Backbone as XML, in Angstrom:
<?xml version="1.0"?>
<chain id="A" units="angstrom">
  <residue number="1" name="UNK">
    <atom name="N" x="-8.124" y="-10.106" z="-12.619"/>
    <atom name="CA" x="-7.479" y="-10.894" z="-11.594"/>
    <atom name="C" x="-6.454" y="-10.033" z="-10.865"/>
  </residue>
  <residue number="2" name="UNK">
    <atom name="N" x="-6.481" y="-10.092" z="-9.550"/>
    <atom name="CA" x="-5.536" y="-9.327" z="-8.751"/>
    <atom name="C" x="-4.282" y="-10.135" z="-8.495"/>
  </residue>
  <residue number="3" name="UNK">
    <atom name="N" x="-3.151" y="-9.476" z="-8.627"/>
    <atom name="CA" x="-1.864" y="-10.087" z="-8.355"/>
    <atom name="C" x="-1.409" y="-9.638" z="-6.983"/>
  </residue>
  <residue number="4" name="UNK">
    <atom name="N" x="-0.981" y="-10.567" z="-6.173"/>
    <atom name="CA" x="-0.544" y="-10.250" z="-4.818"/>
    <atom name="C" x="0.859" y="-10.795" z="-4.593"/>
  </residue>
  <residue number="5" name="UNK">
    <atom name="N" x="1.770" y="-9.928" z="-4.213"/>
    <atom name="CA" x="3.129" y="-10.326" z="-3.867"/>
    <atom name="C" x="3.529" y="-9.580" z="-2.609"/>
  </residue>
  <residue number="6" name="UNK">
    <atom name="N" x="4.525" y="-10.113" z="-1.918"/>
    <atom name="CA" x="4.938" y="-9.551" z="-0.636"/>
    <atom name="C" x="6.413" y="-9.156" z="-0.687"/>
  </residue>
  <residue number="7" name="UNK">
    <atom name="N" x="6.706" y="-8.001" z="-0.111"/>
    <atom name="CA" x="8.086" y="-7.579" z="0.117"/>
    <atom name="C" x="8.185" y="-7.185" z="1.585"/>
  </residue>
  <residue number="8" name="UNK">
    <atom name="N" x="9.184" y="-7.677" z="2.248"/>
    <atom name="CA" x="9.369" y="-7.370" z="3.662"/>
    <atom name="C" x="10.055" y="-6.019" z="3.850"/>
  </residue>
  <residue number="9" name="UNK">
    <atom name="N" x="9.823" y="-5.415" z="4.988"/>
    <atom name="CA" x="10.439" y="-4.116" z="5.301"/>
    <atom name="C" x="11.949" y="-4.198" z="5.442"/>
  </residue>
  <residue number="10" name="UNK">
    <atom name="N" x="12.492" y="-5.394" z="5.463"/>
    <atom name="CA" x="13.939" y="-5.549" z="5.635"/>
    <atom name="C" x="14.722" y="-5.311" z="4.345"/>
  </residue>
  <residue number="11" name="UNK">
    <atom name="N" x="14.021" y="-5.163" z="3.202"/>
    <atom name="CA" x="14.720" y="-4.912" z="1.934"/>
    <atom name="C" x="15.378" y="-3.539" z="1.981"/>
  </residue>
  <residue number="12" name="UNK">
    <atom name="N" x="16.677" y="-3.482" z="1.704"/>
    <atom name="CA" x="17.439" y="-2.226" z="1.803"/>
    <atom name="C" x="17.810" y="-1.623" z="0.449"/>
  </residue>
  <residue number="13" name="UNK">
    <atom name="N" x="17.601" y="-2.374" z="-0.630"/>
    <atom name="CA" x="17.956" y="-1.894" z="-1.958"/>
    <atom name="C" x="16.790" y="-1.066" z="-2.502"/>
  </residue>
  <residue number="14" name="UNK">
    <atom name="N" x="16.974" y="0.257" z="-2.554"/>
    <atom name="CA" x="15.888" y="1.156" z="-2.942"/>
    <atom name="C" x="15.428" y="0.906" z="-4.374"/>
  </residue>
  <residue number="15" name="UNK">
    <atom name="N" x="16.340" y="0.517" z="-5.245"/>
    <atom name="CA" x="15.963" y="0.220" z="-6.625"/>
    <atom name="C" x="14.989" y="-0.950" z="-6.668"/>
  </residue>
  <residue number="16" name="UNK">
    <atom name="N" x="15.281" y="-2.007" z="-5.915"/>
    <atom name="CA" x="14.384" y="-3.166" z="-5.861"/>
    <atom name="C" x="13.026" y="-2.779" z="-5.274"/>
  </residue>
  <residue number="17" name="UNK">
    <atom name="N" x="13.037" y="-1.947" z="-4.248"/>
    <atom name="CA" x="11.785" y="-1.522" z="-3.612"/>
    <atom name="C" x="10.923" y="-0.734" z="-4.594"/>
  </residue>
  <residue number="18" name="UNK">
    <atom name="N" x="11.522" y="0.225" z="-5.283"/>
    <atom name="CA" x="10.765" y="1.059" z="-6.218"/>
    <atom name="C" x="10.269" y="0.250" z="-7.416"/>
  </residue>
  <residue number="19" name="UNK">
    <atom name="N" x="11.084" y="-0.689" z="-7.898"/>
    <atom name="CA" x="10.636" y="-1.551" z="-8.990"/>
    <atom name="C" x="9.468" y="-2.424" z="-8.540"/>
  </residue>
  <residue number="20" name="UNK">
    <atom name="N" x="9.553" y="-2.931" z="-7.319"/>
    <atom name="CA" x="8.476" y="-3.760" z="-6.774"/>
    <atom name="C" x="7.190" y="-2.961" z="-6.668"/>
  </residue>
  <residue number="21" name="UNK">
    <atom name="N" x="7.257" y="-1.790" z="-6.045"/>
    <atom name="CA" x="6.073" y="-0.956" z="-5.865"/>
    <atom name="C" x="5.493" y="-0.495" z="-7.198"/>
  </residue>
  <residue number="22" name="UNK">
    <atom name="N" x="6.358" y="-0.281" z="-8.179"/>
    <atom name="CA" x="5.933" y="0.217" z="-9.474"/>
    <atom name="C" x="5.102" y="-0.763" z="-10.282"/>
  </residue>
  <residue number="23" name="UNK">
    <atom name="N" x="5.127" y="-2.038" z="-9.917"/>
    <atom name="CA" x="4.407" y="-3.063" z="-10.682"/>
    <atom name="C" x="2.923" y="-3.141" z="-10.357"/>
  </residue>
  <residue number="24" name="UNK">
    <atom name="N" x="2.463" y="-2.462" z="-9.325"/>
    <atom name="CA" x="1.105" y="-2.662" z="-8.836"/>
    <atom name="C" x="0.284" y="-1.380" z="-8.887"/>
  </residue>
  <residue number="25" name="UNK">
    <atom name="N" x="-1.040" y="-1.553" z="-9.034"/>
    <atom name="CA" x="-1.956" y="-0.410" z="-8.968"/>
    <atom name="C" x="-2.218" y="-0.021" z="-7.524"/>
  </residue>
  <residue number="26" name="UNK">
    <atom name="N" x="-2.264" y="-1.023" z="-6.640"/>
    <atom name="CA" x="-2.614" y="-0.817" z="-5.238"/>
    <atom name="C" x="-1.525" y="-1.436" z="-4.379"/>
  </residue>
  <residue number="27" name="UNK">
    <atom name="N" x="-1.104" y="-0.701" z="-3.356"/>
    <atom name="CA" x="-0.091" y="-1.192" z="-2.412"/>
    <atom name="C" x="-0.727" y="-1.256" z="-1.031"/>
  </residue>
  <residue number="28" name="UNK">
    <atom name="N" x="-0.636" y="-2.422" z="-0.395"/>
    <atom name="CA" x="-1.098" y="-2.616" z="0.982"/>
    <atom name="C" x="0.146" y="-2.656" z="1.841"/>
  </residue>
  <residue number="29" name="UNK">
    <atom name="N" x="0.209" y="-1.801" z="2.851"/>
    <atom name="CA" x="1.432" y="-1.699" z="3.649"/>
    <atom name="C" x="1.129" y="-1.290" z="5.082"/>
  </residue>
  <residue number="30" name="UNK">
    <atom name="N" x="2.053" y="-1.598" z="5.954"/>
    <atom name="CA" x="2.030" y="-1.066" z="7.310"/>
    <atom name="C" x="3.234" y="-0.150" z="7.518"/>
  </residue>
  <residue number="31" name="UNK">
    <atom name="N" x="3.969" y="0.102" z="6.442"/>
    <atom name="CA" x="5.203" y="0.886" z="6.491"/>
    <atom name="C" x="4.959" y="2.322" z="6.033"/>
  </residue>
  <residue number="32" name="UNK">
    <atom name="N" x="5.336" y="3.273" z="6.855"/>
    <atom name="CA" x="5.208" y="4.689" z="6.496"/>
    <atom name="C" x="5.981" y="4.980" z="5.210"/>
  </residue>
  <residue number="33" name="UNK">
    <atom name="N" x="7.236" y="4.558" z="5.160"/>
    <atom name="CA" x="8.061" y="4.874" z="3.993"/>
    <atom name="C" x="7.604" y="4.108" z="2.753"/>
  </residue>
  <residue number="34" name="UNK">
    <atom name="N" x="7.162" y="2.871" z="2.927"/>
    <atom name="CA" x="6.606" y="2.135" z="1.796"/>
    <atom name="C" x="5.398" y="2.846" z="1.221"/>
  </residue>
  <residue number="35" name="UNK">
    <atom name="N" x="4.553" y="3.360" z="2.095"/>
    <atom name="CA" x="3.370" y="4.113" z="1.659"/>
    <atom name="C" x="3.781" y="5.397" z="0.952"/>
  </residue>
  <residue number="36" name="UNK">
    <atom name="N" x="4.742" y="6.085" z="1.507"/>
    <atom name="CA" x="5.189" y="7.345" z="0.928"/>
    <atom name="C" x="5.751" y="7.127" z="-0.477"/>
  </residue>
  <residue number="37" name="UNK">
    <atom name="N" x="6.612" y="6.130" z="-0.636"/>
    <atom name="CA" x="7.190" y="5.845" z="-1.957"/>
    <atom name="C" x="6.114" y="5.416" z="-2.933"/>
  </residue>
  <residue number="38" name="UNK">
    <atom name="N" x="5.173" y="4.594" z="-2.491"/>
    <atom name="CA" x="4.083" y="4.164" z="-3.369"/>
    <atom name="C" x="3.244" y="5.367" z="-3.801"/>
  </residue>
  <residue number="39" name="UNK">
    <atom name="N" x="2.981" y="6.286" z="-2.878"/>
    <atom name="CA" x="2.206" y="7.484" z="-3.213"/>
    <atom name="C" x="2.967" y="8.357" z="-4.205"/>
  </residue>
  <residue number="40" name="UNK">
    <atom name="N" x="4.286" y="8.478" z="-4.023"/>
    <atom name="CA" x="5.093" y="9.244" z="-4.978"/>
    <atom name="C" x="5.017" y="8.637" z="-6.376"/>
  </residue>
  <residue number="41" name="UNK">
    <atom name="N" x="4.836" y="7.310" z="-6.440"/>
    <atom name="CA" x="4.715" y="6.617" z="-7.721"/>
    <atom name="C" x="3.283" y="6.650" z="-8.265"/>
  </residue>
  <residue number="42" name="UNK">
    <atom name="N" x="2.381" y="7.308" z="-7.551"/>
    <atom name="CA" x="1.002" y="7.448" z="-8.005"/>
    <atom name="C" x="0.131" y="6.225" z="-7.751"/>
  </residue>
  <residue number="43" name="UNK">
    <atom name="N" x="0.505" y="5.395" z="-6.793"/>
    <atom name="CA" x="-0.250" y="4.179" z="-6.482"/>
    <atom name="C" x="-1.312" y="4.459" z="-5.431"/>
  </residue>
  <residue number="44" name="UNK">
    <atom name="N" x="-2.383" y="3.676" z="-5.459"/>
    <atom name="CA" x="-3.380" y="3.724" z="-4.385"/>
    <atom name="C" x="-2.775" y="2.977" z="-3.204"/>
  </residue>
  <residue number="45" name="UNK">
    <atom name="N" x="-2.920" y="3.511" z="-2.014"/>
    <atom name="CA" x="-2.307" y="2.913" z="-0.829"/>
    <atom name="C" x="-3.375" y="2.564" z="0.203"/>
  </residue>
  <residue number="46" name="UNK">
    <atom name="N" x="-3.278" y="1.352" z="0.728"/>
    <atom name="CA" x="-4.112" y="0.909" z="1.840"/>
    <atom name="C" x="-3.193" y="0.572" z="2.993"/>
  </residue>
  <residue number="47" name="UNK">
    <atom name="N" x="-3.423" y="1.210" z="4.134"/>
    <atom name="CA" x="-2.651" y="0.884" z="5.327"/>
    <atom name="C" x="-3.286" y="-0.310" z="6.013"/>
  </residue>
  <residue number="48" name="UNK">
    <atom name="N" x="-2.492" y="-1.335" z="6.185"/>
    <atom name="CA" x="-2.974" y="-2.566" z="6.801"/>
    <atom name="C" x="-3.062" y="-2.434" z="8.312"/>
  </residue>
  <residue number="49" name="UNK">
    <atom name="N" x="-2.105" y="-1.765" z="8.900"/>
    <atom name="CA" x="-2.082" y="-1.518" z="10.342"/>
    <atom name="C" x="-1.558" y="-0.112" z="10.552"/>
  </residue>
  <residue number="50" name="UNK">
    <atom name="N" x="-2.103" y="0.563" z="11.511"/>
    <atom name="CA" x="-1.611" y="1.907" z="11.823"/>
    <atom name="C" x="-0.565" y="1.764" z="12.926"/>
  </residue>
  <residue number="51" name="UNK">
    <atom name="N" x="0.703" y="1.807" z="12.504"/>
    <atom name="CA" x="1.790" y="1.600" z="13.448"/>
    <atom name="C" x="2.400" y="2.900" z="13.948"/>
  </residue>
  <residue number="52" name="UNK">
    <atom name="N" x="2.038" y="3.998" z="13.326"/>
    <atom name="CA" x="2.627" y="5.274" z="13.711"/>
    <atom name="C" x="1.626" y="6.411" z="13.485"/>
  </residue>
  <residue number="53" name="UNK">
    <atom name="N" x="1.713" y="7.431" z="14.296"/>
    <atom name="CA" x="0.841" y="8.602" z="14.142"/>
    <atom name="C" x="1.233" y="9.432" z="12.919"/>
  </residue>
  <residue number="54" name="UNK">
    <atom name="N" x="2.420" y="9.166" z="12.339"/>
    <atom name="CA" x="2.853" y="9.905" z="11.149"/>
    <atom name="C" x="1.870" y="9.755" z="9.996"/>
  </residue>
  <residue number="55" name="UNK">
    <atom name="N" x="1.134" y="8.658" z="9.988"/>
    <atom name="CA" x="0.178" y="8.431" z="8.904"/>
    <atom name="C" x="-0.901" y="9.503" z="8.882"/>
  </residue>
  <residue number="56" name="UNK">
    <atom name="N" x="-1.223" y="10.046" z="10.032"/>
    <atom name="CA" x="-2.242" y="11.099" z="10.112"/>
    <atom name="C" x="-1.781" y="12.391" z="9.445"/>
  </residue>
  <residue number="57" name="UNK">
    <atom name="N" x="-0.477" y="12.553" z="9.274"/>
    <atom name="CA" x="0.081" y="13.776" z="8.714"/>
    <atom name="C" x="0.253" y="13.718" z="7.197"/>
  </residue>
  <residue number="58" name="UNK">
    <atom name="N" x="0.018" y="12.568" z="6.586"/>
    <atom name="CA" x="0.227" y="12.422" z="5.148"/>
    <atom name="C" x="-0.770" y="13.265" z="4.373"/>
  </residue>
  <residue number="59" name="UNK">
    <atom name="N" x="-0.267" y="13.973" z="3.391"/>
    <atom name="CA" x="-1.114" y="14.826" z="2.556"/>
    <atom name="C" x="-1.777" y="14.041" z="1.434"/>
  </residue>
  <residue number="60" name="UNK">
    <atom name="N" x="-1.181" y="12.930" z="1.064"/>
    <atom name="CA" x="-1.690" y="12.142" z="-0.058"/>
    <atom name="C" x="-2.881" y="11.306" z="0.368"/>
  </residue>
  <residue number="61" name="UNK">
    <atom name="N" x="-3.754" y="11.037" z="-0.610"/>
    <atom name="CA" x="-4.936" y="10.231" z="-0.331"/>
    <atom name="C" x="-4.527" y="8.794" z="-0.018"/>
  </residue>
  <residue number="62" name="UNK">
    <atom name="N" x="-5.093" y="8.253" z="1.026"/>
    <atom name="CA" x="-4.832" y="6.873" z="1.405"/>
    <atom name="C" x="-6.057" y="6.311" z="2.111"/>
  </residue>
  <residue number="63" name="UNK">
    <atom name="N" x="-6.062" y="5.017" z="2.295"/>
    <atom name="CA" x="-7.184" y="4.320" z="2.906"/>
    <atom name="C" x="-6.680" y="3.467" z="4.049"/>
  </residue>
  <residue number="64" name="UNK">
    <atom name="N" x="-7.415" y="3.420" z="5.130"/>
    <atom name="CA" x="-7.123" y="2.466" z="6.193"/>
    <atom name="C" x="-7.918" y="1.199" z="5.900"/>
  </residue>
  <residue number="65" name="UNK">
    <atom name="N" x="-7.295" y="0.055" z="6.046"/>
    <atom name="CA" x="-8.007" y="-1.203" z="5.830"/>
    <atom name="C" x="-9.188" y="-1.263" z="6.785"/>
  </residue>
  <residue number="66" name="UNK">
    <atom name="N" x="-10.299" y="-1.782" z="6.305"/>
    <atom name="CA" x="-11.481" y="-1.842" z="7.151"/>
    <atom name="C" x="-11.357" y="-2.917" z="8.215"/>
  </residue>
  <residue number="67" name="UNK">
    <atom name="N" x="-10.432" y="-3.842" z="8.003"/>
    <atom name="CA" x="-10.284" y="-4.941" z="8.952"/>
    <atom name="C" x="-8.975" y="-5.663" z="8.697"/>
  </residue>
  <residue number="68" name="UNK">
    <atom name="N" x="-8.468" y="-6.335" z="9.696"/>
    <atom name="CA" x="-7.313" y="-7.205" z="9.512"/>
    <atom name="C" x="-7.747" y="-8.533" z="8.897"/>
  </residue>
  <residue number="69" name="UNK">
    <atom name="N" x="-9.062" y="-8.747" z="8.804"/>
    <atom name="CA" x="-9.601" y="-9.951" z="8.190"/>
    <atom name="C" x="-9.200" y="-9.981" z="6.719"/>
  </residue>
  <residue number="70" name="UNK">
    <atom name="N" x="-8.566" y="-11.066" z="6.285"/>
    <atom name="CA" x="-8.039" y="-11.139" z="4.926"/>
    <atom name="C" x="-9.120" y="-10.996" z="3.864"/>
  </residue>
  <residue number="71" name="UNK">
    <atom name="N" x="-10.295" y="-11.529" z="4.099"/>
    <atom name="CA" x="-11.369" y="-11.423" z="3.106"/>
    <atom name="C" x="-11.793" y="-9.962" z="2.942"/>
  </residue>
  <residue number="72" name="UNK">
    <atom name="N" x="-11.915" y="-9.231" z="4.039"/>
    <atom name="CA" x="-12.294" y="-7.823" z="3.950"/>
    <atom name="C" x="-11.165" y="-6.983" z="3.361"/>
  </residue>
  <residue number="73" name="UNK">
    <atom name="N" x="-9.918" y="-7.332" z="3.682"/>
    <atom name="CA" x="-8.783" y="-6.621" z="3.110"/>
    <atom name="C" x="-8.769" y="-6.808" z="1.600"/>
  </residue>
  <residue number="74" name="UNK">
    <atom name="N" x="-9.040" y="-8.018" z="1.118"/>
    <atom name="CA" x="-9.116" y="-8.286" z="-0.312"/>
    <atom name="C" x="-10.196" y="-7.422" z="-0.957"/>
  </residue>
  <residue number="75" name="UNK">
    <atom name="N" x="-11.309" y="-7.250" z="-0.280"/>
    <atom name="CA" x="-12.381" y="-6.398" z="-0.778"/>
    <atom name="C" x="-11.918" y="-4.945" z="-0.894"/>
  </residue>
  <residue number="76" name="UNK">
    <atom name="N" x="-11.166" y="-4.463" z="0.101"/>
    <atom name="CA" x="-10.618" y="-3.100" z="0.064"/>
    <atom name="C" x="-9.707" y="-2.920" z="-1.148"/>
  </residue>
  <residue number="77" name="UNK">
    <atom name="N" x="-8.881" y="-3.935" z="-1.424"/>
    <atom name="CA" x="-7.946" y="-3.880" z="-2.555"/>
    <atom name="C" x="-8.720" y="-3.867" z="-3.875"/>
  </residue>
  <residue number="78" name="UNK">
    <atom name="N" x="-9.738" y="-4.692" z="-4.003"/>
    <atom name="CA" x="-10.547" y="-4.702" z="-5.214"/>
    <atom name="C" x="-11.197" y="-3.345" z="-5.465"/>
  </residue>
  <residue number="79" name="UNK">
    <atom name="N" x="-11.708" y="-2.743" z="-4.408"/>
    <atom name="CA" x="-12.342" y="-1.427" z="-4.517"/>
    <atom name="C" x="-11.323" y="-0.381" z="-4.949"/>
  </residue>
  <residue number="80" name="UNK">
    <atom name="N" x="-10.147" y="-0.378" z="-4.329"/>
    <atom name="CA" x="-9.106" y="0.601" z="-4.667"/>
    <atom name="C" x="-8.618" y="0.389" z="-6.096"/>
  </residue>
  <residue number="81" name="UNK">
    <atom name="N" x="-8.490" y="-0.851" z="-6.532"/>
    <atom name="CA" x="-8.050" y="-1.133" z="-7.894"/>
    <atom name="C" x="-9.070" y="-0.623" z="-8.908"/>
  </residue>
  <residue number="82" name="UNK">
    <atom name="N" x="-10.340" y="-0.783" z="-8.595"/>
    <atom name="CA" x="-11.393" y="-0.319" z="-9.492"/>
    <atom name="C" x="-11.379" y="1.203" z="-9.604"/>
  </residue>
  <residue number="83" name="UNK">
    <atom name="N" x="-11.104" y="1.882" z="-8.498"/>
    <atom name="CA" x="-11.060" y="3.350" z="-8.493"/>
    <atom name="C" x="-9.867" y="3.869" z="-9.286"/>
  </residue>
  <residue number="84" name="UNK">
    <atom name="N" x="-8.755" y="3.137" z="-9.279"/>
    <atom name="CA" x="-7.535" y="3.638" z="-9.913"/>
    <atom name="C" x="-7.497" y="3.416" z="-11.419"/>
  </residue>
  <residue number="85" name="UNK">
    <atom name="N" x="-8.483" y="2.724" z="-11.971"/>
    <atom name="CA" x="-8.481" y="2.469" z="-13.428"/>
    <atom name="C" x="-8.916" y="3.662" z="-14.212"/>
  </residue>
</chain>
């Protein structure tokens, strides 16, 4: 069973952010820094929306969501979770 929780980009407490990201195998984000921190923690990352060209410069492995459609996004997360086991 996949667990899904949301944290908004407005969270400023880095300890809370890192603890939140640390609980999951896969992180879905549109945030460059959220993705970077998740990658540093060894998490699989799926970009939900490409909001910046900085994502093209990332050295770490990441995935672009195949669609904004929630059903397809869920499929992307299931696939990434299976790969990370």
